[in-house]
C-alpha positions as CSV (number, residue, x, y, z in Angstrom):
1,X,16.6,-34.8,18.7
2,X,17.0,-32.3,16.0
3,X,13.4,-30.6,14.8
4,X,12.3,-30.9,11.1
5,X,13.0,-28.2,8.7
6,X,9.2,-26.7,7.3
7,X,9.0,-27.7,3.6
8,X,9.8,-24.4,1.9
9,X,7.4,-23.0,-0.9
10,X,4.5,-24.5,0.4
11,X,2.3,-21.9,1.9
12,X,2.3,-18.5,0.4
13,X,2.3,-15.5,3.5
14,X,-0.9,-13.3,3.4
15,X,1.3,-10.4,3.2
16,X,3.2,-12.0,0.1
17,X,0.5,-13.2,-1.9
18,X,0.2,-11.3,-5.3
19,X,-2.7,-8.7,-4.8
20,X,-3.9,-6.8,-8.2
21,X,-4.8,-3.1,-7.7
22,X,-8.0,-2.0,-8.8
23,X,-9.1,1.5,-10.1
24,X,-7.4,4.5,-8.3
25,X,-5.2,2.3,-6.5
26,X,-3.8,1.1,-10.2
27,X,-3.5,4.8,-11.1
28,X,-0.8,5.5,-8.2
29,X,0.6,2.2,-8.2
30,X,0.5,0.2,-11.6
31,X,-2.2,-2.7,-12.5
32,X,0.2,-5.2,-12.2
33,X,-0.3,-7.7,-9.5
34,X,2.0,-7.2,-6.4
35,X,2.6,-8.1,-3.0
36,X,1.0,-6.0,-0.3
37,X,4.2,-4.3,1.0
38,X,4.9,-3.5,-2.2
39,X,2.3,-1.7,-2.9
40,X,2.7,0.3,0.2
41,X,6.2,1.4,-0.7
42,X,5.4,2.3,-3.9
43,X,2.3,4.4,-2.2
44,X,5.1,5.8,-0.1
45,X,7.5,6.5,-3.2
46,X,4.3,8.3,-4.7
47,X,4.0,10.7,-1.5
48,X,7.7,11.3,-0.9
49,X,8.1,12.5,-4.9
50,X,4.9,14.6,-4.6
51,X,5.9,16.1,-0.8
52,X,3.1,15.1,0.3
53,X,3.5,15.0,3.5
54,X,2.4,17.8,6.3
55,X,5.5,19.8,6.6
56,X,4.5,20.4,10.8
57,X,3.5,16.2,11.4
58,X,5.0,14.0,8.7
59,X,2.2,11.0,9.9
60,X,-0.1,13.2,7.8
61,X,-0.5,12.6,3.9
62,X,-2.2,15.0,2.4
63,X,-4.2,14.3,-0.4
64,X,-3.9,15.0,-4.4
65,X,-6.1,14.2,-6.9
66,X,-5.5,10.8,-7.3
67,X,-4.7,10.0,-3.5
68,X,-8.2,11.3,-2.7
69,X,-9.8,9.6,-5.0
70,X,-8.4,6.7,-2.8
71,X,-8.8,8.3,0.8
72,X,-12.4,9.9,0.0
73,X,-10.6,13.2,1.8
74,X,-8.0,15.5,1.9
75,X,-5.8,14.4,4.8
76,X,-5.4,11.0,6.0
77,X,-2.8,9.7,8.2
78,X,0.2,6.7,7.7
79,X,-1.9,4.3,9.7
80,X,-5.2,4.9,7.8
81,X,-3.3,4.2,4.6
82,X,-3.5,0.9,4.9
83,X,-7.2,0.6,5.3
84,X,-8.3,2.5,2.5
85,X,-5.4,0.7,-0.2
86,X,-7.4,-2.4,1.2
87,X,-10.4,-2.4,-0.4
88,X,-8.9,-1.4,-4.0
89,X,-6.6,-4.9,-3.8
90,X,-8.2,-7.6,-5.0
């Protein structure tokens, strides 16, 4: 017996749900609603464009003024970044 296909478009995955960046996060990625994955991708674009990775350890992000407002500290690991981003997504 063949399984029935799930109806497309019924439920939006939590990672694909558009969220609106607020406050200092909006200053980096813009204020348009975006899925969480695109917000993270835009953050990485900003980090690479402004050369904000520690040369000796690329997992560490060295915050400039805009990122310091998001992270609340001078450095942040790439693993911690999502925790700080989440508080500015509504």
